PDB file of N, CA, C and O in Angstrom:
ATOM      1  N   MET A   1      39.438  46.618 -71.209  1.00  0.00           N
ATOM      2  CA  MET A   1      38.492  47.440 -71.948  1.00  0.00           C
ATOM      3  C   MET A   1      37.090  47.246 -71.372  1.00  0.00           C
ATOM      4  O   MET A   1      36.614  46.117 -71.257  1.00  0.00           O
ATOM      5  N   VAL A   2      36.445  48.326 -71.017  1.00  0.00           N
ATOM      6  CA  VAL A   2      35.108  48.281 -70.444  1.00  0.00           C
ATOM      7  C   VAL A   2      34.095  48.586 -71.537  1.00  0.00           C
ATOM      8  O   VAL A   2      34.197  49.595 -72.234  1.00  0.00           O
ATOM      9  N   ASN A   3      33.126  47.708 -71.673  1.00  0.00           N
ATOM     10  CA  ASN A   3      32.057  47.934 -72.645  1.00  0.00           C
ATOM     11  C   ASN A   3      31.021  48.849 -72.018  1.00  0.00           C
ATOM     12  O   ASN A   3      30.583  48.627 -70.889  1.00  0.00           O
ATOM     13  N   THR A   4      30.636  49.870 -72.752  1.00  0.00           N
ATOM     14  CA  THR A   4      29.608  50.778 -72.247  1.00  0.00           C
ATOM     15  C   THR A   4      28.334  50.623 -73.066  1.00  0.00           C
ATOM     16  O   THR A   4      28.368  50.376 -74.271  1.00  0.00           O
ATOM     17  N   CYS A   5      27.218  50.774 -72.376  1.00  0.00           N
ATOM     18  CA  CYS A   5      25.903  50.643 -72.997  1.00  0.00           C
ATOM     19  C   CYS A   5      25.717  51.743 -74.042  1.00  0.00           C
ATOM     20  O   CYS A   5      26.006  52.909 -73.775  1.00  0.00           O
ATOM     21  N   GLN A   6      25.238  51.375 -75.225  1.00  0.00           N
ATOM     22  CA  GLN A   6      25.012  52.344 -76.298  1.00  0.00           C
ATOM     23  C   GLN A   6      23.859  53.293 -75.986  1.00  0.00           C
ATOM     24  O   GLN A   6      23.764  54.367 -76.580  1.00  0.00           O
ATOM     25  N   ASP A   7      22.986  52.909 -75.063  1.00  0.00           N
ATOM     26  CA  ASP A   7      21.833  53.757 -74.732  1.00  0.00           C
ATOM     27  C   ASP A   7      22.106  54.698 -73.565  1.00  0.00           C
ATOM     28  O   ASP A   7      21.890  55.905 -73.671  1.00  0.00           O
ATOM     29  N   CYS A   8      22.585  54.140 -72.445  1.00  0.00           N
ATOM     30  CA  CYS A   8      22.683  54.960 -71.231  1.00  0.00           C
ATOM     31  C   CYS A   8      24.111  55.230 -70.765  1.00  0.00           C
ATOM     32  O   CYS A   8      24.324  56.091 -69.911  1.00  0.00           O
ATOM     33  N   GLY A   9      25.086  54.515 -71.306  1.00  0.00           N
ATOM     34  CA  GLY A   9      26.474  54.738 -70.914  1.00  0.00           C
ATOM     35  C   GLY A   9      26.928  53.913 -69.716  1.00  0.00           C
ATOM     36  O   GLY A   9      28.105  53.949 -69.359  1.00  0.00           O
ATOM     37  N   ASN A  10      26.022  53.172 -69.091  1.00  0.00           N
ATOM     38  CA  ASN A  10      26.419  52.283 -67.994  1.00  0.00           C
ATOM     39  C   ASN A  10      27.253  51.134 -68.531  1.00  0.00           C
ATOM     40  O   ASN A  10      27.384  50.959 -69.742  1.00  0.00           O
ATOM     41  N   GLN A  11      27.810  50.360 -67.627  1.00  0.00           N
ATOM     42  CA  GLN A  11      28.643  49.235 -68.052  1.00  0.00           C
ATOM     43  C   GLN A  11      27.775  48.162 -68.699  1.00  0.00           C
ATOM     44  O   GLN A  11      26.761  47.740 -68.143  1.00  0.00           O
ATOM     45  N   ALA A  12      28.194  47.733 -69.883  1.00  0.00           N
ATOM     46  CA  ALA A  12      27.484  46.674 -70.598  1.00  0.00           C
ATOM     47  C   ALA A  12      28.203  45.357 -70.358  1.00  0.00           C
ATOM     48  O   ALA A  12      29.410  45.333 -70.119  1.00  0.00           O
ATOM     49  N   LYS A  13      27.458  44.264 -70.423  1.00  0.00           N
ATOM     50  CA  LYS A  13      28.080  42.952 -70.287  1.00  0.00           C
ATOM     51  C   LYS A  13      28.982  42.726 -71.492  1.00  0.00           C
ATOM     52  O   LYS A  13      28.630  43.072 -72.620  1.00  0.00           O
ATOM     53  N   LYS A  14      30.157  42.136 -71.238  1.00  0.00           N
ATOM     54  CA  LYS A  14      31.119  41.960 -72.333  1.00  0.00           C
ATOM     55  C   LYS A  14      30.617  41.004 -73.407  1.00  0.00           C
ATOM     56  O   LYS A  14      31.027  41.103 -74.564  1.00  0.00           O
ATOM     57  N   ASP A  15      29.719  40.064 -73.031  1.00  0.00           N
ATOM     58  CA  ASP A  15      29.225  39.088 -74.001  1.00  0.00           C
ATOM     59  C   ASP A  15      27.945  39.528 -74.709  1.00  0.00           C
ATOM     60  O   ASP A  15      27.435  38.803 -75.563  1.00  0.00           O
ATOM     61  N   CYS A  16      27.425  40.699 -74.368  1.00  0.00           N
ATOM     62  CA  CYS A  16      26.166  41.152 -74.964  1.00  0.00           C
ATOM     63  C   CYS A  16      26.388  41.564 -76.420  1.00  0.00           C
ATOM     64  O   CYS A  16      27.176  42.464 -76.711  1.00  0.00           O
ATOM     65  N   ALA A  17      25.681  40.891 -77.327  1.00  0.00           N
ATOM     66  CA  ALA A  17      25.807  41.179 -78.758  1.00  0.00           C
ATOM     67  C   ALA A  17      25.230  42.549 -79.106  1.00  0.00           C
ATOM     68  O   ALA A  17      25.582  43.127 -80.134  1.00  0.00           O
ATOM     69  N   HIS A  18      24.342  43.072 -78.254  1.00  0.00           N
ATOM     70  CA  HIS A  18      23.696  44.360 -78.514  1.00  0.00           C
ATOM     71  C   HIS A  18      24.462  45.522 -77.879  1.00  0.00           C
ATOM     72  O   HIS A  18      24.105  46.685 -78.064  1.00  0.00           O
ATOM     73  N   MET A  19      25.507  45.199 -77.136  1.00  0.00           N
ATOM     74  CA  MET A  19      26.355  46.188 -76.455  1.00  0.00           C
ATOM     75  C   MET A  19      25.525  47.127 -75.582  1.00  0.00           C
ATOM     76  O   MET A  19      25.619  48.350 -75.683  1.00  0.00           O
ATOM     77  N   ARG A  20      24.703  46.509 -74.713  1.00  0.00           N
ATOM     78  CA  ARG A  20      23.860  47.277 -73.801  1.00  0.00           C
ATOM     79  C   ARG A  20      23.912  46.672 -72.402  1.00  0.00           C
ATOM     80  O   ARG A  20      24.280  45.513 -72.215  1.00  0.00           O
ATOM     81  N   CYS A  21      23.530  47.497 -71.427  1.00  0.00           N
ATOM     82  CA  CYS A  21      23.416  46.992 -70.060  1.00  0.00           C
ATOM     83  C   CYS A  21      22.139  46.146 -69.977  1.00  0.00           C
ATOM     84  O   CYS A  21      21.318  46.154 -70.894  1.00  0.00           O
ATOM     85  N   ARG A  22      21.987  45.432 -68.888  1.00  0.00           N
ATOM     86  CA  ARG A  22      20.828  44.547 -68.726  1.00  0.00           C
ATOM     87  C   ARG A  22      19.513  45.317 -68.842  1.00  0.00           C
ATOM     88  O   ARG A  22      18.592  44.881 -69.533  1.00  0.00           O
ATOM     89  N   THR A  23      19.429  46.455 -68.168  1.00  0.00           N
ATOM     90  CA  THR A  23      18.187  47.234 -68.157  1.00  0.00           C
ATOM     91  C   THR A  23      17.791  47.680 -69.561  1.00  0.00           C
ATOM     92  O   THR A  23      16.641  47.513 -69.968  1.00  0.00           O
ATOM     93  N   CYS A  24      18.739  48.246 -70.297  1.00  0.00           N
ATOM     94  CA  CYS A  24      18.428  48.739 -71.647  1.00  0.00           C
ATOM     95  C   CYS A  24      18.151  47.592 -72.612  1.00  0.00           C
ATOM     96  O   CYS A  24      17.287  47.707 -73.481  1.00  0.00           O
ATOM     97  N   CYS A  25      18.874  46.497 -72.466  1.00  0.00           N
ATOM     98  CA  CYS A  25      18.671  45.334 -73.334  1.00  0.00           C
ATOM     99  C   CYS A  25      17.250  44.789 -73.134  1.00  0.00           C
ATOM    100  O   CYS A  25      16.550  44.474 -74.096  1.00  0.00           O
ATOM    101  N   LYS A  26      16.847  44.686 -71.876  1.00  0.00           N
ATOM    102  CA  LYS A  26      15.504  44.177 -71.575  1.00  0.00           C
ATOM    103  C   LYS A  26      14.423  45.163 -72.023  1.00  0.00           C
ATOM    104  O   LYS A  26      13.399  44.757 -72.571  1.00  0.00           O
ATOM    105  N   SER A  27      14.654  46.462 -71.789  1.00  0.00           N
ATOM    106  CA  SER A  27      13.626  47.450 -72.138  1.00  0.00           C
ATOM    107  C   SER A  27      13.413  47.539 -73.647  1.00  0.00           C
ATOM    108  O   SER A  27      12.321  47.893 -74.092  1.00  0.00           O
ATOM    109  N   ARG A  28      14.428  47.228 -74.433  1.00  0.00           N
ATOM    110  CA  ARG A  28      14.281  47.224 -75.896  1.00  0.00           C
ATOM    111  C   ARG A  28      13.710  45.900 -76.405  1.00  0.00           C
ATOM    112  O   ARG A  28      13.422  45.757 -77.593  1.00  0.00           O
ATOM    113  N   GLY A  29      13.549  44.933 -75.494  1.00  0.00           N
ATOM    114  CA  GLY A  29      12.931  43.664 -75.878  1.00  0.00           C
ATOM    115  C   GLY A  29      13.872  42.662 -76.515  1.00  0.00           C
ATOM    116  O   GLY A  29      13.421  41.683 -77.110  1.00  0.00           O
ATOM    117  N   PHE A  30      15.176  42.887 -76.402  1.00  0.00           N
ATOM    118  CA  PHE A  30      16.130  41.925 -76.957  1.00  0.00           C
ATOM    119  C   PHE A  30      16.115  40.650 -76.112  1.00  0.00           C
ATOM    120  O   PHE A  30      16.128  40.715 -74.883  1.00  0.00           O
ATOM    121  N   GLN A  31      16.087  39.509 -76.765  1.00  0.00           N
ATOM    122  CA  GLN A  31      16.147  38.220 -76.068  1.00  0.00           C
ATOM    123  C   GLN A  31      17.616  37.814 -75.957  1.00  0.00           C
ATOM    124  O   GLN A  31      18.099  36.953 -76.691  1.00  0.00           O
ATOM    125  N   CYS A  32      18.299  38.449 -75.033  1.00  0.00           N
ATOM    126  CA  CYS A  32      19.741  38.265 -74.897  1.00  0.00           C
ATOM    127  C   CYS A  32      20.041  37.303 -73.748  1.00  0.00           C
ATOM    128  O   CYS A  32      19.679  37.567 -72.601  1.00  0.00           O
ATOM    129  N   GLN A  33      20.693  36.204 -74.055  1.00  0.00           N
ATOM    130  CA  GLN A  33      21.023  35.205 -73.033  1.00  0.00           C
ATOM    131  C   GLN A  33      22.062  35.706 -72.036  1.00  0.00           C
ATOM    132  O   GLN A  33      22.212  35.140 -70.954  1.00  0.00           O
ATOM    133  N   THR A  34      22.770  36.757 -72.396  1.00  0.00           N
ATOM    134  CA  THR A  34      23.790  37.315 -71.505  1.00  0.00           C
ATOM    135  C   THR A  34      23.160  37.897 -70.250  1.00  0.00           C
ATOM    136  O   THR A  34      23.777  37.890 -69.185  1.00  0.00           O
ATOM    137  N   HIS A  35      21.951  38.394 -70.366  1.00  0.00           N
ATOM    138  CA  HIS A  35      21.316  39.096 -69.254  1.00  0.00           C
ATOM    139  C   HIS A  35      20.309  38.254 -68.478  1.00  0.00           C
ATOM    140  O   HIS A  35      19.377  38.791 -67.877  1.00  0.00           O
ATOM    141  N   VAL A  36      20.493  36.949 -68.490  1.00  0.00           N
ATOM    142  CA  VAL A  36      19.626  36.082 -67.697  1.00  0.00           C
ATOM    143  C   VAL A  36      19.842  36.437 -66.236  1.00  0.00           C
ATOM    144  O   VAL A  36      20.975  36.629 -65.794  1.00  0.00           O
ATOM    145  N   LYS A  37      18.746  36.523 -65.489  1.00  0.00           N
ATOM    146  CA  LYS A  37      18.839  36.934 -64.086  1.00  0.00           C
ATOM    147  C   LYS A  37      19.743  35.978 -63.308  1.00  0.00           C
ATOM    148  O   LYS A  37      19.653  34.759 -63.454  1.00  0.00           O
ATOM    149  N   SER A  38      20.587  36.539 -62.506  1.00  0.00           N
ATOM    150  CA  SER A  38      21.544  35.765 -61.725  1.00  0.00           C
ATOM    151  C   SER A  38      20.852  34.969 -60.630  1.00  0.00           C
ATOM    152  O   SER A  38      19.839  35.400 -60.078  1.00  0.00           O
ATOM    153  N   THR A  39      21.408  33.802 -60.323  1.00  0.00           N
ATOM    154  CA  THR A  39      20.888  32.985 -59.228  1.00  0.00           C
ATOM    155  C   THR A  39      21.721  33.188 -57.969  1.00  0.00           C
ATOM    156  O   THR A  39      21.516  32.496 -56.972  1.00  0.00           O
ATOM    157  N   TRP A  40      22.651  34.124 -58.006  1.00  0.00           N
ATOM    158  CA  TRP A  40      23.505  34.410 -56.859  1.00  0.00           C
ATOM    159  C   TRP A  40      22.666  34.930 -55.706  1.00  0.00           C
ATOM    160  O   TRP A  40      21.774  35.758 -55.892  1.00  0.00           O
ATOM    161  N   VAL A  41      22.960  34.438 -54.521  1.00  0.00           N
ATOM    162  CA  VAL A  41      22.239  34.855 -53.318  1.00  0.00           C
ATOM    163  C   VAL A  41      23.253  35.442 -52.348  1.00  0.00           C
ATOM    164  O   VAL A  41      24.302  34.837 -52.127  1.00  0.00           O
ATOM    165  N   PRO A  42      22.971  36.602 -51.763  1.00  0.00           N
ATOM    166  CA  PRO A  42      23.906  37.202 -50.813  1.00  0.00           C
ATOM    167  C   PRO A  42      24.190  36.258 -49.643  1.00  0.00           C
ATOM    168  O   PRO A  42      23.334  35.468 -49.247  1.00  0.00           O
ATOM    169  N   ALA A  43      25.400  36.353 -49.100  1.00  0.00           N
ATOM    170  CA  ALA A  43      25.828  35.469 -48.014  1.00  0.00           C
ATOM    171  C   ALA A  43      24.894  35.551 -46.812  1.00  0.00           C
ATOM    172  O   ALA A  43      24.612  34.531 -46.182  1.00  0.00           O
ATOM    173  N   ALA A  44      24.416  36.736 -46.489  1.00  0.00           N
ATOM    174  CA  ALA A  44      23.522  36.893 -45.335  1.00  0.00           C
ATOM    175  C   ALA A  44      22.235  36.093 -45.539  1.00  0.00           C
ATOM    176  O   ALA A  44      21.737  35.467 -44.604  1.00  0.00           O
ATOM    177  N   LYS A  45      21.702  36.114 -46.749  1.00  0.00           N
ATOM    178  CA  LYS A  45      20.486  35.354 -47.047  1.00  0.00           C
ATOM    179  C   LYS A  45      20.762  33.853 -46.993  1.00  0.00           C
ATOM    180  O   LYS A  45      19.942  33.083 -46.495  1.00  0.00           O
ATOM    181  N   ARG A  46      21.942  33.437 -47.516  1.00  0.00           N
ATOM    182  CA  ARG A  46      22.302  32.018 -47.469  1.00  0.00           C
ATOM    183  C   ARG A  46      22.397  31.543 -46.026  1.00  0.00           C
ATOM    184  O   ARG A  46      21.888  30.477 -45.681  1.00  0.00           O
ATOM    185  N   ARG A  47      23.062  32.351 -45.171  1.00  0.00           N
ATOM    186  CA  ARG A  47      23.196  31.977 -43.754  1.00  0.00           C
ATOM    187  C   ARG A  47      21.826  31.870 -43.093  1.00  0.00           C
ATOM    188  O   ARG A  47      21.560  30.930 -42.344  1.00  0.00           O
ATOM    189  N   GLU A  48      20.959  32.846 -43.377  1.00  0.00           N
ATOM    190  CA  GLU A  48      19.613  32.840 -42.800  1.00  0.00           C
ATOM    191  C   GLU A  48      18.865  31.573 -43.215  1.00  0.00           C
ATOM    192  O   GLU A  48      18.212  30.932 -42.393  1.00  0.00           O
ATOM    193  N   ARG A  49      18.964  31.226 -44.477  1.00  0.00           N
ATOM    194  CA  ARG A  49      18.285  30.031 -44.997  1.00  0.00           C
ATOM    195  C   ARG A  49      18.860  28.765 -44.369  1.00  0.00           C
ATOM    196  O   ARG A  49      18.113  27.855 -44.010  1.00  0.00           O
ATOM    197  N   GLN A  50      20.196  28.703 -44.235  1.00  0.00           N
ATOM    198  CA  GLN A  50      20.826  27.536 -43.625  1.00  0.00           C
ATOM    199  C   GLN A  50      20.398  27.385 -42.170  1.00  0.00           C
ATOM    200  O   GLN A  50      20.182  26.268 -41.699  1.00  0.00           O
ATOM    201  N   GLN A  51      20.276  28.501 -41.458  1.00  0.00           N
ATOM    202  CA  GLN A  51      19.838  28.452 -40.060  1.00  0.00           C
ATOM    203  C   GLN A  51      18.396  27.961 -39.967  1.00  0.00           C
ATOM    204  O   GLN A  51      18.057  27.187 -39.071  1.00  0.00           O
ATOM    205  N   GLN A  52      17.553  28.408 -40.884  1.00  0.00           N
ATOM    206  CA  GLN A  52      16.162  27.953 -40.891  1.00  0.00           C
ATOM    207  C   GLN A  52      16.087  26.450 -41.153  1.00  0.00           C
ATOM    208  O   GLN A  52      15.329  25.734 -40.498  1.00  0.00           O
ATOM    209  N   LEU A  53      16.880  25.980 -42.116  1.00  0.00           N
ATOM    210  CA  LEU A  53      16.879  24.554 -42.431  1.00  0.00           C
ATOM    211  C   LEU A  53      17.407  23.732 -41.264  1.00  0.00           C
ATOM    212  O   LEU A  53      16.874  22.666 -40.957  1.00  0.00           O
ATOM    213  N   ALA A  54      18.460  24.230 -40.610  1.00  0.00           N
ATOM    214  CA  ALA A  54      19.038  23.526 -39.463  1.00  0.00           C
ATOM    215  C   ALA A  54      18.037  23.459 -38.312  1.00  0.00           C
ATOM    216  O   ALA A  54      17.918  22.424 -37.656  1.00  0.00           O
ATOM    217  N   ALA A  55      17.322  24.546 -38.064  1.00  0.00           N
ATOM    218  CA  ALA A  55      16.324  24.569 -36.994  1.00  0.00           C
ATOM    219  C   ALA A  55      15.184  23.599 -37.301  1.00  0.00           C
ATOM    220  O   ALA A  55      14.706  22.897 -36.410  1.00  0.00           O
ATOM    221  N   ALA A  56      14.754  23.561 -38.548  1.00  0.00           N
ATOM    222  CA  ALA A  56      13.679  22.647 -38.941  1.00  0.00           C
ATOM    223  C   ALA A  56      14.129  21.195 -38.803  1.00  0.00           C
ATOM    224  O   ALA A  56      13.362  20.348 -38.346  1.00  0.00           O
ATOM    225  N   ALA A  57      15.365  20.906 -39.195  1.00  0.00           N
ATOM    226  CA  ALA A  57      15.895  19.548 -39.077  1.00  0.00           C
ATOM    227  C   ALA A  57      16.007  19.138 -37.610  1.00  0.00           C
ATOM    228  O   ALA A  57      15.693  18.001 -37.258  1.00  0.00           O
ATOM    229  N   ALA A  58      16.451  20.055 -36.758  1.00  0.00           N
ATOM    230  CA  ALA A  58      16.575  19.762 -35.327  1.00  0.00           C
ATOM    231  C   ALA A  58      15.203  19.502 -34.714  1.00  0.00           C
ATOM    232  O   ALA A  58      15.054  18.603 -33.886  1.00  0.00           O
ATOM    233  N   ALA A  59      14.208  20.277 -35.111  1.00  0.00           N
ATOM    234  CA  ALA A  59      12.851  20.083 -34.593  1.00  0.00           C
ATOM    235  C   ALA A  59      12.298  18.729 -35.031  1.00  0.00           C
ATOM    236  O   ALA A  59      11.658  18.035 -34.241  1.00  0.00           O
ATOM    237  N   ALA A  60      12.541  18.355 -36.276  1.00  0.00           N
ATOM    238  CA  ALA A  60      12.073  17.061 -36.773  1.00  0.00           C
ATOM    239  C   ALA A  60      12.773  15.922 -36.041  1.00  0.00           C
ATOM    240  O   ALA A  60      12.148  14.921 -35.691  1.00  0.00           O
ATOM    241  N   GLN A  61      14.063  16.079 -35.813  1.00  0.00           N
ATOM    242  CA  GLN A  61      14.841  15.067 -35.087  1.00  0.00           C
ATOM    243  C   GLN A  61      14.294  14.912 -33.671  1.00  0.00           C
ATOM    244  O   GLN A  61      14.121  13.794 -33.185  1.00  0.00           O
ATOM    245  N   GLN A  62      14.025  16.027 -33.016  1.00  0.00           N
ATOM    246  CA  GLN A  62      13.512  15.999 -31.648  1.00  0.00           C
ATOM    247  C   GLN A  62      12.129  15.334 -31.618  1.00  0.00           C
ATOM    248  O   GLN A  62      11.826  14.563 -30.707  1.00  0.00           O
ATOM    249  N   HIS A  63      11.309  15.632 -32.604  1.00  0.00           N
ATOM    250  CA  HIS A  63       9.978  15.031 -32.683  1.00  0.00           C
ATOM    251  C   HIS A  63      10.087  13.516 -32.851  1.00  0.00           C
ATOM    252  O   HIS A  63       9.374  12.767 -32.184  1.00  0.00           O
ATOM    253  N   ARG A  64      10.979  13.059 -33.743  1.00  0.00           N
ATOM    254  CA  ARG A  64      11.163  11.622 -33.960  1.00  0.00           C
ATOM    255  C   ARG A  64      11.657  10.943 -32.690  1.00  0.00           C
ATOM    256  O   ARG A  64      11.190   9.860 -32.338  1.00  0.00           O
ATOM    257  N   HIS A  65      12.607  11.584 -31.997  1.00  0.00           N
ATOM    258  CA  HIS A  65      13.164  11.021 -30.770  1.00  0.00           C
ATOM    259  C   HIS A  65      12.068  10.904 -29.708  1.00  0.00           C
ATOM    260  O   HIS A  65      11.966   9.880 -29.032  1.00  0.00           O
ATOM    261  N   HIS A  66      11.260  11.939 -29.561  1.00  0.00           N
ATOM    262  CA  HIS A  66      10.183  11.941 -28.570  1.00  0.00           C
ATOM    263  C   HIS A  66       9.169  10.843 -28.891  1.00  0.00           C
ATOM    264  O   HIS A  66       8.727  10.127 -27.992  1.00  0.00           O
ATOM    265  N   HIS A  67       8.802  10.706 -30.156  1.00  0.00           N
ATOM    266  CA  HIS A  67       7.837   9.693 -30.587  1.00  0.00           C
ATOM    267  C   HIS A  67       8.389   8.295 -30.318  1.00  0.00           C
ATOM    268  O   HIS A  67       7.664   7.430 -29.826  1.00  0.00           O
ATOM    269  N   HIS A  68       9.659   8.066 -30.634  1.00  0.00           N
ATOM    270  CA  HIS A  68      10.295   6.764 -30.410  1.00  0.00           C
ATOM    271  C   HIS A  68      10.310   6.443 -28.919  1.00  0.00           C
ATOM    272  O   HIS A  68      10.047   5.307 -28.525  1.00  0.00           O
ATOM    273  N   HIS A  69      10.616   7.438 -28.090  1.00  0.00           N
ATOM    274  CA  HIS A  69      10.663   7.255 -26.640  1.00  0.00           C
ATOM    275  C   HIS A  69       9.277   6.867 -26.117  1.00  0.00           C
ATOM    276  O   HIS A  69       9.164   5.984 -25.267  1.00  0.00           O
ATOM    277  N   GLN A  70       8.231   7.515 -26.616  1.00  0.00           N
ATOM    278  CA  GLN A  70       6.868   7.185 -26.198  1.00  0.00           C
ATOM    279  C   GLN A  70       6.504   5.758 -26.594  1.00  0.00           C
ATOM    280  O   GLN A  70       5.889   5.032 -25.813  1.00  0.00           O
ATOM    281  N   GLN A  71       6.878   5.360 -27.794  1.00  0.00           N
ATOM    282  CA  GLN A  71       6.585   4.004 -28.254  1.00  0.00           C
ATOM    283  C   GLN A  71       7.289   2.980 -27.373  1.00  0.00           C
ATOM    284  O   GLN A  71       6.707   1.958 -27.011  1.00  0.00           O
ATOM    285  N   ARG A  72       8.538   3.257 -27.033  1.00  0.00           N
ATOM    286  CA  ARG A  72       9.311   2.339 -26.201  1.00  0.00           C
ATOM    287  C   ARG A  72       8.681   2.208 -24.816  1.00  0.00           C
ATOM    288  O   ARG A  72       8.589   1.103 -24.280  1.00  0.00           O
ATOM    289  N   GLN A  73       8.250   3.318 -24.236  1.00  0.00           N
ATOM    290  CA  GLN A  73       7.604   3.269 -22.922  1.00  0.00           C
ATOM    291  C   GLN A  73       6.306   2.464 -22.993  1.00  0.00           C
ATOM    292  O   GLN A  73       6.005   1.673 -22.098  1.00  0.00           O
ATOM    293  N   HIS A  74       5.562   2.669 -24.041  1.00  0.00           N
ATOM    294  CA  HIS A  74       4.306   1.948 -24.219  1.00  0.00           C
ATOM    295  C   HIS A  74       4.574   0.446 -24.333  1.00  0.00           C
ATOM    296  O   HIS A  74       3.877  -0.361 -23.718  1.00  0.00           O
ATOM    297  N   GLN A  75       5.581   0.078 -25.116  1.00  0.00           N
ATOM    298  CA  GLN A  75       5.917  -1.334 -25.300  1.00  0.00           C
ATOM    299  C   GLN A  75       6.376  -1.950 -23.982  1.00  0.00           C
ATOM    300  O   GLN A  75       6.052  -3.102 -23.694  1.00  0.00           O
ATOM    301  N   GLN A  76       7.123  -1.201 -23.185  1.00  0.00           N
ATOM    302  CA  GLN A  76       7.576  -1.703 -21.889  1.00  0.00           C
ATOM    303  C   GLN A  76       6.385  -1.968 -20.974  1.00  0.00           C
ATOM    304  O   GLN A  76       6.383  -2.946 -20.226  1.00  0.00           O
ATOM    305  N   LEU A  77       5.385  -1.114 -21.028  1.00  0.00           N
ATOM    306  CA  LEU A  77       4.190  -1.331 -20.213  1.00  0.00           C
ATOM    307  C   LEU A  77       3.448  -2.594 -20.641  1.00  0.00           C
ATOM    308  O   LEU A  77       2.919  -3.330 -19.807  1.00  0.00           O
ATOM    309  N   ILE A  78       3.415  -2.831 -21.932  1.00  0.00           N
ATOM    310  CA  ILE A  78       2.740  -4.021 -22.449  1.00  0.00           C
ATOM    311  C   ILE A  78       3.510  -5.278 -22.056  1.00  0.00           C
ATOM    312  O   ILE A  78       2.915  -6.273 -21.643  1.00  0.00           O
ATOM    313  N   ASP A  79       4.838  -5.230 -22.185  1.00  0.00           N
ATOM    314  CA  ASP A  79       5.677  -6.394 -21.912  1.00  0.00           C
ATOM    315  C   ASP A  79       5.852  -6.679 -20.422  1.00  0.00           C
ATOM    316  O   ASP A  79       6.217  -7.795 -20.052  1.00  0.00           O
ATOM    317  N   LYS A  80       5.607  -5.728 -19.592  1.00  0.00           N
ATOM    318  CA  LYS A  80       5.821  -5.872 -18.154  1.00  0.00           C
ATOM    319  C   LYS A  80       4.843  -6.913 -17.592  1.00  0.00           C
ATOM    320  O   LYS A  80       3.636  -6.819 -17.815  1.00  0.00           O
ATOM    321  N   PRO A  81       5.369  -7.902 -16.864  1.00  0.00           N
ATOM    322  CA  PRO A  81       4.446  -8.904 -16.299  1.00  0.00           C
ATOM    323  C   PRO A  81       3.557  -8.262 -15.236  1.00  0.00           C
ATOM    324  O   PRO A  81       4.013  -7.454 -14.427  1.00  0.00           O
ATOM    325  N   ARG A  82       2.326  -8.625 -15.255  1.00  0.00           N
ATOM    326  CA  ARG A  82       1.377  -8.068 -14.300  1.00  0.00           C
ATOM    327  C   ARG A  82       1.418  -8.881 -13.011  1.00  0.00           C
ATOM    328  O   ARG A  82       1.490 -10.110 -13.012  1.00  0.00           O
ATOM    329  N   ARG A  83       1.370  -8.157 -11.948  1.00  0.00           N
ATOM    330  CA  ARG A  83       1.317  -8.818 -10.647  1.00  0.00           C
ATOM    331  C   ARG A  83      -0.139  -9.143 -10.325  1.00  0.00           C
ATOM    332  O   ARG A  83      -1.051  -8.341 -10.526  1.00  0.00           O
ATOM    333  N   LEU A  84      -0.294 -10.274  -9.852  1.00  0.00           N
ATOM    334  CA  LEU A  84      -1.628 -10.643  -9.411  1.00  0.00           C
ATOM    335  C   LEU A  84      -1.708 -10.383  -7.915  1.00  0.00           C
ATOM    336  O   LEU A  84      -0.885 -10.878  -7.145  1.00  0.00           O
ATOM    337  N   THR A  85      -2.662  -9.636  -7.526  1.00  0.00           N
ATOM    338  CA  THR A  85      -2.816  -9.348  -6.099  1.00  0.00           C
ATOM    339  C   THR A  85      -3.710 -10.410  -5.472  1.00  0.00           C
ATOM    340  O   THR A  85      -4.704 -10.829  -6.065  1.00  0.00           O
ATOM    341  N   PRO A  86      -3.345 -10.841  -4.262  1.00  0.00           N
ATOM    342  CA  PRO A  86      -4.151 -11.901  -3.628  1.00  0.00           C
ATOM    343  C   PRO A  86      -5.494 -11.421  -3.163  1.00  0.00           C
ATOM    344  O   PRO A  86      -6.272 -12.201  -2.615  1.00  0.00           O
TER     345      PRO A  86
END
């Protein structure tokens, strides 16, 4: 059984006590918990976000590796015994 909106005839949420679609329920000012905005994100957006996060993590990793390498080279220069020239 499909619930139809009493105002516009569109599909109403089955749990809506006002028997209305989200648009009509909101426009009439009903505080209906059934029509809370969804947090669902399209797969394409999720993939895009995951790629951005992966790229940022890789850049941070590369930066840390480069910094560590510089520190190690610096320490080697300090630890290296100096030759005394005659």
